[in-house]
C-alpha positions in Angstrom: -34.2 68.6 -76.4 -35.5 65.1 -75.7 -34.9 64.0 -79.3 -31.3 65.2 -79.2 -30.7 63.2 -76.0 -32.2 60.1 -77.7 -30.0 60.6 -80.7 -26.8 60.8 -78.6 -27.8 57.7 -76.6 -28.4 55.8 -79.8 -25.1 56.9 -81.3 -23.2 56.0 -78.1 -24.8 52.6 -77.9 -24.0 51.7 -81.4 -20.5 53.2 -81.2 -19.6 51.3 -78.0 -20.8 47.9 -79.3 -19.1 48.3 -82.7 -15.9 49.4 -81.0 -16.0 46.3 -78.6 -16.6 44.0 -81.6 -13.7 45.6 -83.5 -11.4 45.2 -80.4 -12.4 41.5 -80.0 -11.6 40.9 -83.7 -8.1 42.4 -83.1 -7.5 40.3 -80.0 -8.7 37.0 -81.4 -8.1 37.4 -85.1 -11.7 36.7 -86.1 -12.2 39.6 -88.5 -15.0 40.6 -89.4 -17.3 38.4 -87.2 -17.2 40.3 -83.9 -17.4 43.6 -85.6 -20.5 42.4 -87.5 -22.0 41.1 -84.4 -21.3 44.3 -82.6 -22.9 46.3 -85.4 -26.1 44.2 -85.3 -26.3 44.3 -81.5 -25.6 48.0 -81.6 -28.5 48.7 -83.9 -30.8 46.4 -81.8 -29.6 48.1 -78.6 -30.0 51.6 -80.0 -33.6 50.8 -81.1 -34.3 49.3 -77.6 -33.1 52.6 -76.0 -35.2 54.6 -78.4 -38.4 52.6 -77.8 -37.9 52.6 -74.0 -37.4 56.4 -74.0 -40.3 57.1 -76.4 -42.7 55.0 -74.3 -41.6 56.5 -71.0 -43.1 59.9 -71.5 
């Protein structure tokens, strides 16, 4: 069950940051830069969540 929780948190972290980047691109017309930045930050944030949870025990 712990692994399923981590998977959902990783997906949510990535999804939220990509969505925010996509919305910022729409508002400011900077396509695809904020979406790309959101994707990269989403992966880094998701890995951070995973490592934090894995080391917590």
